Structures are given as C-alpha cells and as structure tokens.
C-alpha positions in Angstrom: -6.0 -5.1 16.7 -6.8 -6.6 13.3 -3.9 -8.3 11.5 -4.1 -8.5 7.7 -2.2 -11.0 5.6 0.2 -9.3 3.2 1.8 -10.7 0.2 4.7 -9.5 -1.9 4.4 -5.8 -2.5 3.1 -5.0 -6.0 5.1 -2.7 -8.1 3.3 0.0 -9.9 2.3 -0.9 -13.6 4.2 1.2 -16.2 2.2 3.5 -18.2 1.0 2.4 -21.7 3.3 4.6 -23.4 6.3 3.2 -21.5 5.2 -0.4 -22.1 4.8 0.2 -25.8 8.2 1.7 -26.0 9.8 -1.1 -24.1 8.1 -3.9 -26.2 9.0 -1.9 -29.4 12.7 -1.9 -28.2 12.6 -5.6 -27.5 10.8 -6.4 -30.9 13.6 -4.5 -32.6 16.5 -5.5 -30.2 19.8 -5.2 -31.8 18.9 -2.2 -33.9 20.4 0.3 -31.5 22.4 0.7 -28.4 26.1 0.8 -28.0 26.8 -0.9 -31.4 24.5 1.3 -33.3 25.9 2.8 -36.4 25.4 6.6 -36.9 22.3 7.6 -38.9 24.5 8.9 -41.7 25.5 5.5 -42.8 28.0 3.8 -40.6 29.1 0.3 -41.3 28.2 -1.3 -38.0 25.8 -4.2 -38.2 23.1 -2.5 -36.0 20.0 -4.2 -37.3 18.2 -7.5 -36.7 19.0 -9.7 -39.7 16.0 -11.5 -41.3 15.8 -15.2 -41.6 15.7 -14.8 -45.4 12.3 -16.4 -45.5 9.5 -15.3 -47.6 6.1 -16.6 -46.4 3.0 -16.6 -48.7 -0.5 -17.3 -47.5 -3.4 -18.8 -49.5 -6.4 -16.3 -49.9 -8.6 -18.4 -47.5 -6.0 -18.4 -44.7 -5.1 -14.8 -44.7 -5.6 -12.5 -41.6 -6.7 -9.0 -41.7 -3.8 -6.4 -41.5 -4.1 -3.8 -38.8 -4.9 -0.2 -40.0 -1.7 1.8 -39.6 -2.1 5.6 -39.3 -0.1 8.5 -38.1 2.4 11.2 -39.3 4.7 10.6 -42.2 8.4 11.5 -42.3 7.5 14.6 -44.1 4.8 15.5 -41.4 1.7 14.6 -43.5 -1.1 12.5 -42.1 -1.5 8.9 -43.5 -3.8 5.9 -43.0 -3.5 2.6 -44.7 -7.3 2.4 -44.7 -7.2 4.7 -47.7 -5.5 2.0 -49.7 -8.3 -0.5 -49.4 -9.0 -2.0 -52.9 -5.3 -1.7 -53.8 -2.5 -4.2 -53.3 -0.4 -2.6 -50.6 3.3 -3.2 -49.9 4.5 -2.1 -46.5 8.2 -1.9 -46.0 9.8 -1.3 -42.6 13.2 0.5 -42.9 15.6 2.7 -41.2 18.2 5.2 -42.7 20.9 3.6 -40.7 20.2 0.1 -41.9 22.7 -1.2 -44.7 20.2 -3.9 -46.1 17.5 -1.1 -46.4 19.9 1.0 -48.5 20.7 -2.1 -50.7 17.0 -2.9 -51.4 15.6 0.6 -51.8 16.4 1.1 -55.5 14.4 -2.1 -56.2 11.4 -0.9 -54.2 11.5 2.5 -55.9 11.6 0.9 -59.4 8.8 -1.5 -58.8 6.7 1.0 -57.0 6.8 3.3 -60.0 6.3 0.5 -62.6 3.2 -1.1 -60.7 1.4 2.0 -59.8 -0.9 1.7 -62.8 -1.8 -1.9 -61.8 -3.3 -0.8 -58.6 -0.2 -1.4 -56.4 0.7 1.2 -53.7 3.8 1.3 -51.4 4.0 2.7 -47.9 7.1 2.6 -45.7 7.4 2.5 -41.9 10.5 4.3 -40.9 11.7 3.1 -37.5 14.5 3.8 -35.0 15.4 7.1 -36.7 15.1 9.4 -33.6 15.4 12.5 -35.9 13.4 12.9 -39.0 16.3 14.6 -40.9 18.3 11.4 -41.8 15.1 9.8 -42.8 14.2 12.6 -45.0 17.6 12.6 -46.5 17.3 8.9 -47.2 14.2 9.4 -49.1 15.7 12.3 -51.1 18.8 10.3 -51.9 16.8 7.4 -53.2 14.1 9.3 -54.8 11.4 7.4 -52.9 8.0 8.2 -54.6 5.9 7.0 -51.8 5.2 8.1 -48.2 6.6 6.5 -45.0 5.0 6.6 -41.5 7.4 8.0 -39.0 7.6 5.4 -36.1 10.8 6.1 -34.2 9.8 3.8 -31.2 8.2 0.9 -33.1 4.8 1.5 -31.9 3.0 0.9 -35.1 4.6 -2.6 -35.4 2.9 -3.6 -32.1 -0.5 -3.3 -33.9 0.0 -6.6 -35.7 -1.6 -9.5 -33.9 0.7 -11.8 -32.0 1.4 -14.9 -34.1 0.4 -13.2 -37.3 2.8 -12.4 -40.2 4.1 -9.4 -38.3 7.4 -7.6 -39.1 10.2 -9.2 -37.1 13.4 -7.7 -38.6 14.7 -4.7 -40.4 14.1 -4.6 -43.3 10.7 -6.5 -43.4 8.1 -6.2 -46.2 4.5 -7.1 -46.0 2.2 -7.6 -48.9 -1.5 -6.8 -48.3 -4.2 -7.9 -50.7 -7.0 -5.8 -52.1 -9.2 -6.9 -49.2 -6.8 -5.7 -46.6 -5.4 -9.1 -45.6 -1.8 -10.1 -45.1 -0.9 -12.1 -48.1 2.9 -12.5 -47.8 5.9 -11.4 -45.7 9.6 -11.2 -46.4 12.1 -11.1 -43.6 15.0 -10.0 -45.9 16.0 -7.3 -48.3 14.2 -7.9 -51.6 15.4 -7.6 -55.2 13.3 -6.5 -58.2 12.6 -10.0 -59.3 11.5 -11.2 -56.0 9.3 -8.2 -55.5 7.6 -9.0 -58.9 7.2 -12.6 -58.3 5.2 -11.9 -55.0 3.2 -9.1 -56.6 2.2 -10.7 -59.8 -0.4 -13.1 -58.4 -1.8 -10.5 -56.0 -2.3 -8.1 -58.9 -4.3 -10.7 -60.7 -6.6 -11.4 -57.7 -9.9 -9.7 -58.0 
C-alpha cells in the first residue's frame, strides 16, 4: 500500500465572473445592503463618501487609463477608445446616490459648454440593478452624454491597482488627450472645480 501525504483540502476557485462581482462589491462596499436607499431617491446614506481629495498628476507621471467598453444605460455600444484625442471626463454615479444628484447639474452644464473645446464626458452608472431608475435619472437632469451601464462594478476593476482608480461614489476621472489619467476627484464637484481642473488639460496639445 502506498501512502500519500495530504495537506489541507483545497477549495474550488470561484469563477472569474463571481470573483469580479465579489471584488466589485468590496470596492463599493457601503453602497448597498440593508441600509441601501431605494433607487427612487431615499435619504439613507448608502454610498461610500469620498475623501474630498482632488489629485492632479504632472504630464510626465501620468498612467494610461484602461479602455472601458460595453453597453450604455440606453442599450447602445460605447468604447472610450473612440474619445482618444479629446479630453475625457469619466464620472462614476448611481441614481440612488444623493451626492451624485447634487453634482449632476454642474456636470451637465460644463459638458455642454466645453464640448466645442474638445472635451467629452462619459458616465459609469453603477449599482443600479435595473436600468429604469438610471434612465429616469438621465432624463430628469437632461444628461447630454452617455453612461456605461455597470451594475456590478466590473468596469471599475479594469483600473490598475495603485493607480488613480475610482474609490468612491461619486468619483470623477480626467483623462488627457493621450489617454492618460491626469486627475481624480473623490468628491462631488461644483462647476468652478470642474473648470479649474479642465482648463489646463484643454490647453495641453
């Protein structure tokens, strides 16, 4: 009889989809669960509050932003690769998030007023398990730009660990004309803050 040494029994690895969903939930922990406010605008603080920090990076130290692609809230296909050569503002939001509602009028205004300067906006809608509240949110605020539909947070996992990745809702990333992450805000932004971050990026060639 041959006896083989045995160690602790290995548990089967979860599928990639399950792992992504778990990591996404951890990344956005606090945005849902028992304390989650309803998607129609409850008052519960069911979001991860940002640190209030705005981080800007010198051109020579910027990291490439990952290409984000998928289906939008309205069911269209979108890839951020199509915006190369433009300054791109990527805003992570949810219809259930009070700070997202507070900052959206500012995003809408600045998006409209900077379009002719080569600035484009794209949203990432997350944790809305149904598209209808997200679509209603866009209609209510007259959002003129598309948003990728990312209910499980998988798109946020494409940002390299240690990079200026989104870490709160709302988060806003500013990507320069060369596709590199130039700034990140972990807070709701007002009109003046948006413009102050965008102005130097618009001037870069």
